[in-house]
N, C-alpha and C positions, 0 to 999 in steps of 0.2 A: 431492531427496528425505530427504539428511542433513539440510540444514538446517533442514527441517520437522520432523523427528523430534527436533532438538536443541530446537526451539522447543516442540513441545508435551509431550515427556516428559524433557527434558535432564537434570535431575537425577537420573536411573537410568541415565541413559546416561554420565555422568561425576559420580560422587557426589562426588569430592574436588576437581573443577574444575581439575585440574590444568593445563590448556592455556589456561583461561581463557574458554573458549567461552561458559559459562552466563552472564557478566557481559553480553551482548548479548541475552539470551534475553528479551525485554520484550513480546513480541507478545500475549500473554494478560495479562501483570498491569499494563500500562500503560494500560488503558482508564478509562474515567469510574467514580467510586466510589459514585455514586446513594443518596449520604447514608449509605454502607456498607450498604446494604440486600443482603444477599446473594444474594438470589433475581435481583435485578436485575443484578448484576454477572455471576451467571453465565449471565444471558440475552443480556448483551453478549459475552460470551466464545463462547457458541455460534455467536451471529449472525459474529463477525469469523472463527471457524474455518468454519463450513458455506459461508456466503457468500464469504468470501476464499478459501478453498480449493477448495470442491466446486461453487459456483454453486448452493447449495440455501438457498431461504429457510425454513429450518428452524424459526426463532424464532415462526413464524406458528403453528406447533403447540404451543404453551406453553398455551394454553387449550382448543384442540379440534384434531381431526386437521385436518390442512393440506386446505383447501376443494379445491386444484387438483393438488398434488404429492402423490404417494404417501408422504408424511412424516405418522407416526402420533404421537400423544400419547406413547406408550411409546418412539418413538424418541427424541422430546426429551426425556424423563426419565430416558433411559439415558445420553444425554449429560450431561444437568445433573447426575446423581450422580456423575459422572468427577470434576466441578469442585466439588461441594459437599463432595466427601472429599478435597481438596486444600488444602493450608494456604500460606500465603506467611510465610516465615521472617522474624522482624523483625530479629533480630540478625546475619543470614546476611551473608557478606561479598559475596554475590551475592545482594540483595534481590529481583531479578525472578525468582528460579525458584520453582516451587511443589512442595512436598514432600507425597507421599501420605501420609494418615493410616494410622495402625497399625490401627485396628479401622474396619472397612468396615460400615455397616448396610445393611438392606433397600432396595431402590428401588421407590418408590411414585410413583404418578400423582397430582398434585394437581388436584382436580377444579375445572374452570373457571381453573386456574392459582392459586387460593388457597391459600397454605402453611397454613391452619388447617381446610382440607377435603380431609384425605388421601383417596386413593381405592385402586383394588387395587395390589397387588404386582405388578410386572412383571421379566423377567429383564432382565438389564444387558447388551444387545447392541449393536452398531454398527448404524447405520441401515439397515435389514432389505433394502429395495428394492434396494440397490447390489450386494448379494451374496444373491440369495434362495435359490440352491440350497446355500449352505453358510454359515449365519449366523455373525458374528464374535462369540464371547462376550468380555466384557469383565471379566474376573476376575481380573487381577493387579492386586490394591491397589484404586486409584481405579480402574482400567480403562484411562486414558490411555495406556498402553502397548500394548494391542490396539488402541485407537482410532489411535493415530499409525502404526502399523505398516498398518491398513486402508487409512488416506488415501493413503499412499506405494505401497501394494500395486499391482501390474502389472494384477491382476484387478479393479480399481477403475476404471471409464471415465470418472471425471470430472476427477480432478485433474490429470494432464498435459493435458487439454483445456482446462481453466480456464487452466492457467498459459501454454501456449501461447498462447492468445487474448490474455492479457493482455500479452505481450510483442509480439504483433501489432499490437494497438492502440497500443502505446508508437511504433511506428514507422510505423504508417500513419494515426493518428490514429483510427481504428474498428477496432474488432475483427472477426473473421469471425464472431463473436457479437455484436451490437450492444449487449446487457446483459452486461457482464462477469462480473457477481456473481449473474446470474439464468439458468440453464439449463433453467428449468422450463418447462410445458408453455404457460404464458401467454408466454413470451419469443419473440422472433421466430427461426424457423429459421436457422441458419448461411449467409451469403452462397455458401461453398465448402465443404460437408459433407466431401468427399472430403480436399481439402487439409487442414483441421483434423484428420481422423482419422489422416493420413499424417503429419502433423507432430508429433503427440501420439506416437504409435508410434516414429517417428524418434527424438524426444526421449529415450524410456524405453530405446529398445535401445542408447543411446548416453551411457548413465550418467547422464542426468537433467543434461546439460550444459547451463546456461544460456549459457555461453559460445560452444559450438557452434551453439546454436538462434540466437543473434544474428548469428553468422556466416552460418548458411544463409541468414537472410532478407536480409541486406544484400547478399549477393552474388546474388539471385535477379534476374531480369529484371523481377519486379513492383516490387521495389524501387528499382530504377536508371531507371525510366521518368522520363520529363518531365513537367511538370504542365501542358504545352500542351492545351487543348481543341481539338475540332473538332466541325464540325456532325452527323458521323453517329455519334458516341459520343454527344453529348448528344441526339440524337433517341431513341436504343435505351436509355440510361441516363444521366439526367440526374443521378443522385443518385451517379455513380459506384460503386455497389455491387459491380460486375463488375471493378474495378479496372483501366481501360483508361487510366487516366492517373495520375500522384501526385498525392494529395490537397495542396492548399496548406495549411499549417499555422502556427498562432501559437506564440510561442516560450513556453514556461511561464515562471514567474516567477523561479525559478532559473536558468536559462538566460539570462534577459534579463539578470539580475543580472551574471553571470558573463562575459556577451559583452560588456557596457560594460567590466568591469575589463581584458578581454582587449584591446578596442579601446584602451584608455587606454596600455596597457603596464605595468599595476599587477598583474596578476593573481598572486597568490601562487601557487605549485605546489606547495608543501607537501603531501604526503598523511599521514593520519593525524593521531594528538596530540589532545589534550582539544580540547573544542568551544570556540568563540569566544564571549564573554559578552556577553550584550545587556545594556541598562538602559532604562527607562523615562523619558523626559524629561518635563520639566514640562508642556510641551504635549501630552502624550500619545502622543508618537509614540516607538516602539521602536526603538532603534539599537545598534550595536556600541559597546560602552562604554568611556568615554575611557581607562579605567584600562587596556585592551589597548595592546599595543606597535602601533606604526604598521602594521608588516606584518600582523596579523592583522585589520586592516581591510579588508584584500584578498584574503582567504582564500576558497576558493569557498564556494558557499551552502549546500553538503551540512556544511560544518563549524560553520554559526551554531547556536547554542542555540536548539531551538524549543521555546515553550512554548505548551502546547495552548489557552489562551484567549487570548493575547496575541502573534500571529504577529509577526516583523519589518514594520515599517509598510510598508516598500517593497515586500516580497513580496505582504502582503494585499491593497495594491490591484491587483495584477495576478493574481489569481485563485490565490491560495495557499489550499488547503483547510484547512477548520477540522478541526485534527488530534485532537478527543477524539470523534470517531464514526466509524464504517468508511464513508470515502470512496471509492465505486466508480469515479468518473472525476471530473476537473475539468471545469467549466464555462466555457469561455472568455467574456469581455465585452468591450466596448468602452466606456468611460465618459468623461467629462471629467474625473475625478478621475486619469485615467492621464495624460492630457495636461498637467494642472497640476502631477502628480509629476514627470514628466520635464522641466518648466520650472524647478522651484523647488525640488526635494529636494536638500539638501545634500551627499549621496552624488552625485549627477548633477554638481553644481557641483566638487566634487573632482574627478571621472572627467575632466569636461571642462577644469579646469585643468592636471591632469596629460598629458592628451592633447595640448593645446598646448605643454606644455614639453618633451614627449616626444623624445628625442634631442639635448637641448641645444642645438638650432638654430634659434633664433625667429626666423619670416618676419614681414613686415609683416601679414599675415594672423593669425599666432599672438598679437602683440602686439595687435590689435582685438579678438580673443576673451579674452584676459586682462583688457583694460581693462572689456570688457562684463561679465566675472564680477564685478570689483571694483565694479563700479557696482551 
């Protein structure tokens, strides 16, 4: 909850940025620019916050009240005004923060989403249906302060559930709610609603600790199951929605790359520090820059420089997501290009050579491998 409040209203929590927390507050400001169309930028930020944190498709209400979920145009434009009344400071040492404007104007609905067709004025409030008995007025400057507090409030039924569901999906390959960014009426009901509610309440009761939540899941009987199948389970629940076994899962792109480096004895365990720079080769592949020291070539994938339009070529082949849009979950694939990459990529060749030389004890098998690599 503290992390989310910093992401949403960090400049107000730490105006001087003494601890440096605001240097990493990019959830709202690192999205697409839409040719600097302010209304589209704001719409993207609303999508990131509402789908990412609340499981609500609120940007559907930009042009009309949501057709299925209880989100109105008044809700949408209340959120929009919170971002329209915020600026990105150009020369600020932490340029990813948003600063509230001093003068706040009234909030109007834009009829059919048209900026040139201003509709009625509406009060600036947080999404009404989440707290119907005591609506949250967003009246401090842009209103993002009240918005952030409402999102992480224990009275809000969604944020903790959405986060718990995302963590569960990370460990099991599928969430208790299969659509992690849509908890609306058109989404499938949770497979285990009582479990979802219990995990969410436990999560909030213990200080919103992600570490404790991970430990709680990893020590469970459900997580520690084998993946073996049996006829009775397949007959009753062939899709394993009731979790009578562990799902088989593909490694994601970053874990695959890190596993290859670890197997080759080359994984650099350094934590933190500046990102590893990438460069585009003449053949169109993006690789670790030749200007980087050798040790940087073997750093974990989390430390690579990730460019929105040009992911590192190896990661892109293995289903690394497009990062200039709000990615709800990765879609695994099996393609011929993946096999060809594992056979021909320079990174794989260097890792294979390192594996063959590892330990300084070349056997006949190692020599044959090295000769094959040289050819």
